[in-house]
Structure formats: C-alpha cells, structure tokens
C-alpha positions in Angstrom: -20.6 16.1 10.3 -20.7 15.1 6.6 -19.9 11.2 7.1 -17.9 11.1 3.8 -15.8 14.0 2.3 -13.7 13.8 -1.2 -10.9 16.3 -0.4 -10.3 18.6 -3.4 -11.1 18.6 -6.8 -7.4 19.1 -8.0 -4.4 16.9 -8.6 -1.1 17.2 -6.2 1.6 18.8 -7.5 3.7 16.1 -6.0 1.5 13.0 -6.6 -1.0 11.6 -8.8 -3.8 11.1 -6.1 -7.2 12.7 -6.9 -8.6 14.3 -3.9 -12.1 15.7 -3.4 -14.1 17.9 -1.1 -17.7 18.2 0.0 -20.4 15.8 0.7 -20.6 13.2 -1.6 -24.0 13.1 -1.9 -24.1 16.9 -3.5 -20.6 16.6 -5.4 -20.3 15.6 -9.2 -17.8 12.7 -8.7 -15.4 11.2 -11.0 -12.3 9.2 -11.1 -9.4 8.5 -13.9 -8.7 4.7 -14.8 -5.5 2.9 -13.3 -5.2 6.1 -11.1 -5.7 6.5 -7.1 -8.5 8.4 -5.9 -9.3 9.0 -2.2 -12.4 9.3 -0.3 -12.4 10.2 3.7 -15.2 9.1 6.2 -15.1 11.0 9.6 -17.0 9.0 12.4 -19.1 11.0 15.0 -18.9 8.3 17.4 -15.5 8.5 19.5 -13.4 5.3 19.9 -11.0 4.5 22.7 -8.6 3.0 20.3 -9.9 3.4 16.6 -7.0 1.5 15.1 -7.6 -1.7 16.9 -11.4 -1.4 17.7 -12.6 -0.4 13.6 -12.5 -2.4 10.6 -13.4 -0.5 7.5 -13.8 -1.9 3.8 -15.2 -0.3 0.7 -16.5 -2.5 -2.2 -16.3 -1.1 -5.4 -18.9 -2.5 -8.2 -17.4 -1.6 -12.2 -19.9 -1.1 -15.4 -19.2 -4.7 -15.7 -20.5 -5.6 -13.0 -17.2 -6.9 -11.0 -16.9 -6.1 -7.1 -13.5 -5.4 -5.8 -13.4 -5.0 -1.8 -10.8 -2.7 -0.7 -9.7 -1.8 2.7 -9.6 1.4 4.0 -7.1 2.9 6.8 -7.1 5.0 9.7 -6.0 8.1 9.1 -5.8 9.6 13.0 -8.4 10.8 15.0 -11.7 9.7 14.2 -11.1 9.9 10.0 -10.6 6.8 7.8 -9.5 7.1 4.5 -10.1 4.7 1.1 -7.8 4.9 -1.9 -8.7 2.9 -5.1 -7.3 2.7 -8.9 -10.7 2.0 -11.1 -9.4 -0.6 -14.0 -11.6 0.6 -16.5 -13.6 4.0 -17.7 -17.6 4.1 -16.9 -19.8 4.5 -14.0 -18.7 3.0 -10.7 -20.9 2.3 -7.6 -19.5 1.6 -4.2 -20.7 0.7 -0.6 -19.1 0.5 2.4 -18.9 -2.1 5.1 -17.7 -1.2 8.9 -17.4 -4.1 11.6 -19.2 -1.4 13.7 -22.8 -1.8 11.8 -24.6 0.2 14.1 -22.1 3.4 13.4 -23.8 5.1 10.4 -21.1 7.1 9.5 -19.1 4.7 8.5 -21.2 1.4 7.7 -23.5 1.7 5.0 -22.7 4.4 3.1 -23.2 4.1 -1.0 -22.5 6.5 -4.1 -21.4 6.3 -7.6 -18.6 7.8 -9.7 -17.8 8.2 -13.2 -14.5 7.2 -14.6 -12.9 8.6 -17.6 -9.9 7.0 -19.3 -6.4 8.3 -18.3 -4.8 10.6 -21.4 -1.6 11.2 -20.1 1.8 9.8 -20.8 2.7 7.8 -17.6 3.6 4.3 -18.7 2.4 3.1 -15.2 -1.5 5.0 -15.6 -1.3 4.2 -19.5 -0.7 0.5 -19.6 -2.1 -0.5 -16.3 -1.2 -2.8 -13.2 1.8 -5.0 -13.3 1.0 -8.9 -13.7 2.9 -12.0 -14.7 2.6 -12.7 -18.7 0.9 -15.8 -20.0 4.3 -17.4 -21.1 5.3 -17.2 -16.8 8.7 -16.1 -17.6 8.2 -12.0 -18.1 6.1 -9.4 -16.8 3.6 -6.9 -18.5 1.3 -4.3 -18.0 -2.6 -4.9 -17.7 -2.7 -4.0 -21.4 -0.3 -6.8 -22.4 2.8 -3.9 -22.9 5.6 -5.5 -21.8 7.6 -4.4 -18.4 11.3 -4.6 -17.9 12.0 -4.6 -14.0 15.5 -2.5 -13.7 15.3 -1.9 -9.8 17.3 -0.1 -7.4 17.3 -0.5 -3.9 16.4 2.5 -1.7 15.7 0.6 1.5 15.5 3.3 3.9 14.4 5.9 1.4 10.9 6.7 3.4 13.1 8.0 6.6 15.3 10.8 7.0 18.1 9.1 6.1 17.4 10.2 2.6 16.1 13.7 2.8 12.9 14.9 1.2 12.3 16.5 -1.1 16.2 17.4 -2.3 18.0 14.2 -1.9 14.6 11.6 -3.0 13.8 13.7 -6.1 17.5 13.9 -7.3 18.0 10.4 -7.2 15.0 9.9 -9.0 16.0 11.8 -11.4 19.3 10.4 -11.6 17.6 6.8 -12.0 15.3 7.7 -14.5 17.8 9.3 -16.7 19.6 5.9 -16.3 16.7 3.7 -17.2 15.5 2.3 -13.8 11.8 1.5 -14.0 11.3 0.3 -10.2 12.5 1.0 -6.9 12.7 -1.2 -3.7 11.7 0.3 -0.7 11.2 -1.0 2.9 7.7 0.3 4.7 9.4 1.1 8.1 10.7 -1.9 9.8 14.1 -2.0 8.6 17.1 -4.0 8.3 20.5 -3.8 10.3 18.9 -2.1 13.6 16.7 -2.5 16.3 13.1 -1.8 16.0 12.1 1.5 15.9 15.5 3.0 15.7 15.9 6.8 15.7 17.5 6.6 12.5 14.4 5.0 11.0 12.3 8.0 11.8 11.2 10.1 9.2 9.3 13.6 9.5 6.2 12.0 11.1 8.2 9.8 13.8 8.1 5.8 13.4 5.8 3.6 11.6 4.2 2.1 14.9 3.9 3.0 18.7 7.0 1.6 20.2 4.9 -1.0 22.0 3.5 -1.9 18.7 -0.1 -1.1 20.1 -1.0 0.9 17.0 0.1 2.2 13.6 1.4 6.1 13.7 -0.8 7.4 10.8 1.6 10.6 10.4 4.6 8.5 9.7 2.7 7.1 6.7 1.3 10.5 5.7 5.6 11.5 5.3 6.0 8.5 3.1 2.7 9.1 1.2 4.5 11.8 -0.5 7.8 9.9 -1.7 5.7 6.6 -2.8 3.2 9.1 -4.7 6.4 10.7 -6.3 7.9 7.5 -7.6 4.3 6.6 -9.1 3.9 10.0 -10.5 7.2 9.7 -12.4 7.2 6.6 -13.8 9.3 4.3 -11.3 7.3 1.4 -10.0 7.6 1.4 -6.0 8.0 -2.1 -4.5 7.2 -2.1 -0.9 8.8 -4.5 1.2 6.6 -4.9 4.0 9.4 -5.5 7.0 12.9 -7.2 7.3 11.8 -10.9 7.9 12.9 -11.2 11.5 10.1 -9.1 12.8 7.7 -11.4 12.2 8.6 -13.7 15.2 8.9 -10.2 17.2 5.7 -8.7 16.6 3.6 -11.6 15.6 1.2 -12.7 12.8 -1.5 -10.8 14.3 0.6 -7.5 13.9 2.0 -8.6 10.5 -1.6 -8.6 9.1 -2.5 -5.7 10.3 0.5 -3.9 8.9 0.0 -5.5 6.1 -3.6 -4.5 5.7 -2.5 -0.8 6.3 0.3 -0.8 3.5 -2.7 -2.6 1.2 -4.7 0.3 2.2 -2.3 2.7 1.8 -0.8 2.0 -1.4 -2.7 -0.5 -3.1 -4.1 1.9 -5.4 -0.9 2.7 -6.7 0.8 0.8 -9.2 2.9 -1.2 -6.7 4.8 -4.6 -6.3 4.5 -6.2 -3.1 7.6 -7.6 -1.3 6.6 -9.5 1.5 9.6 -9.3 3.5 13.4 -8.7 3.3 15.6 -11.8 3.8 12.3 -13.9 4.4 13.6 -16.5 6.3 16.5 -15.1 7.8 16.6 -14.9 11.7 17.8 -11.7 13.6 21.5 -11.5 13.7 21.5 -11.8 17.5 18.8 -14.5 18.0 19.5 -17.0 20.7 16.9 -19.3 18.6 18.0 -18.8 14.9 16.6 -22.4 13.9 13.2 -21.7 15.9 12.8 -18.2 14.1 13.6 -19.6 10.6 10.7 -22.0 10.7 8.4 -19.9 12.7 9.3 -17.1 9.5 9.1 -19.7 6.8 5.4 -20.7 8.1 4.4 -16.9 9.0 5.5 -15.6 5.8 3.3 -18.3 3.9 0.1 -17.4 5.6 1.1 -13.6 4.9 1.7 -14.4 1.1 -2.2 -15.9 1.5 -3.6 -13.0 3.4 -2.3 -10.4 1.2 -3.4 -12.3 -1.8 -7.1 -12.1 -0.6 -6.7 -8.8 0.7 -5.4 -7.0 -2.8 -8.5 -7.0 -5.0 -6.0 -5.0 -7.5 -4.2 -8.2 -7.8 -0.8 -6.2 -7.3 2.3 -8.9 -7.9 3.7 -10.3 -4.9 7.7 -11.3 -4.5 9.9 -11.7 -1.4 13.4 -10.6 -1.0 14.7 -14.2 -0.2 18.0 -15.4 2.0 18.6 -17.9 -0.7 15.6 -19.1 -3.0 12.0 -17.3 -3.0 11.0 -21.1 -3.1 12.7 -21.6 0.0 11.2 -18.5 1.8 7.9 -20.1 2.3 6.2 -23.4 2.8 3.6 -23.6 -0.2 5.4 -22.7 -3.4 1.9 -21.9 -5.2 1.5 -18.9 -3.1 
C-alpha cells in the first residue's frame, strides 16, 4: 500500500486541477501558483464509517515560513484527498494530521514540492484570490488588480436540471461573451423543494445520504467537473452552501460537516463562499417560523466563524440575505 499517491502528471482537459501519480517519496513534485493541485492518501486501516470517524488535515509551509492548514475530504472507500492552491512560487513542505494518530497511512506523512509561477492567461490564476480592497468598497485580486462582480444565478446547475456537458458549457460560453465574471451556484441543498428531491440529483446521485448520515462523494465527483470548468474559463464560482432553512433541519453539526467538505473540495479553486441562500427565511411550510428564523440567524453566525477559521486561503465570505446581510447574522463583524 502506497500511503500517498498523486494521480497523473497532466492537466485535465476540463479542469485546472493538477493530478499526480506515484509514491510521493519517489516522484519529482511540483505545483503552479494560485492553481489547485491534488494529493490522494489511502488508508490500509478500514473504518466502518470513514466520513464520520476520520478527520484529516494537511499543513502546508510556504517558502516564507507561513503555514496553512487545509482540510482533506473523504473520497469514498479508504481514500482521502487534499487540494491546495499555493499562493507563491518556491519550495513548500507539508505534513498530514489525522485524528487517528495511530494510522500512519494518514497521520504524520511529510514531503515537499516545488511551485512555479503561473504563466497562463486566466485572470483568476494570473492575478490570484479575490479579497476586499483597502477602501472596503471594492473587490480586487491578491495582486491588487480590480475585480468587477457581474454575477449570474445558476442555483441548480450542479444537478441534472442543467445538463452536463452541453447545457452547462453552452450557458458558460454565452455568459462569457456577455462579460459575466461570476456564477452563483448551490452546493446540492437546494431551494424550492424538499431535501433530496429527485430533481436535485446529478449523475452521482444526491449530495448526502437520505438520513444525512454521511456525504455521498459520487455527487461531488460529478459536481467537481462543473466547478473546475467555471474556474478554468475565468468565471468565479460563488458557492452557496445550502438554502438557509436546512440549518434547523440538519442541525449545526451536519451543516459544519457540509461546509468542511465544501472547503476541502473547492477551497483550492478561486471561489467565493456564500453561507446560505435566504439565510434567515424559514422553510415555506414551517409551523414554527419565528423560532426557525432565530435559530437560523444564530446558526449562520456560528457557521460564518467556522468557515473563516477553516479556510486557510481566506476566500471572501458572504450570504444571500432575506433582507439585509447584516440582519442575517447576530454579529455583523463575521
């Protein structure tokens, strides 16, 4: 068993993700500045419920000595993957941290890799991550290049309602011709329908098991190619984690698991995080709307803090409000 593998030394035709193959200790390793790379770890130890039993992070150390702790995600079976977009060129080191410290396939793995400067024309990789400008009124890339948010809403485009590849790619091409820079997209827990409605499935099924016991990696495998396609064509994916009323239905722990998975899967892409759609709006048929609204307001405040702590690349965080974004949380500073 090779504890860590990197899958393929080529850039995917539909994604900017660098995938590598072979044992890390015997391969030349490299990455590209601001672009996502992926490593895969396999466990020889078997778990009865790997999604809920195992928590794995990878700490990356930059040439300047700065450390960034990136969550890994369960990819199904006995495999976990980590994705990282190094923000600077140079030589990096990494080490893995697993809650099961006795599993040496996952815990205590170390290595290094070289990062080259991005030489392409994609503005998202050329200019770096988005951030709020110093005047607090505008958005810009990490190199100071201004960014104009012209967004389109494709709430359900990760499911089969917008067919992949033809429908999705046709719509993306149309929006690029019209100057759009961003697409708002819901990560599987959709509005206007019951949880796990059949209309919300994609080629891999639903994002969660029906009882919300665990993530379904196959759903996110199918979603990956769509998210990567947007980023690789210069459109920022604005990831809406769920509709706001899922929080009282799933509970804060499951919503945190959902967000940890999203950050691990897509945080290496040049994303924006949108905590929830209609953050404080109760479910349409709720019998306790006032209670639900308060639970959601408190809960999304907690989730905002959690995502900020979890995401080392510090992607911008927003919320799709019912009225004002400041009214969607208890603490506007989050």
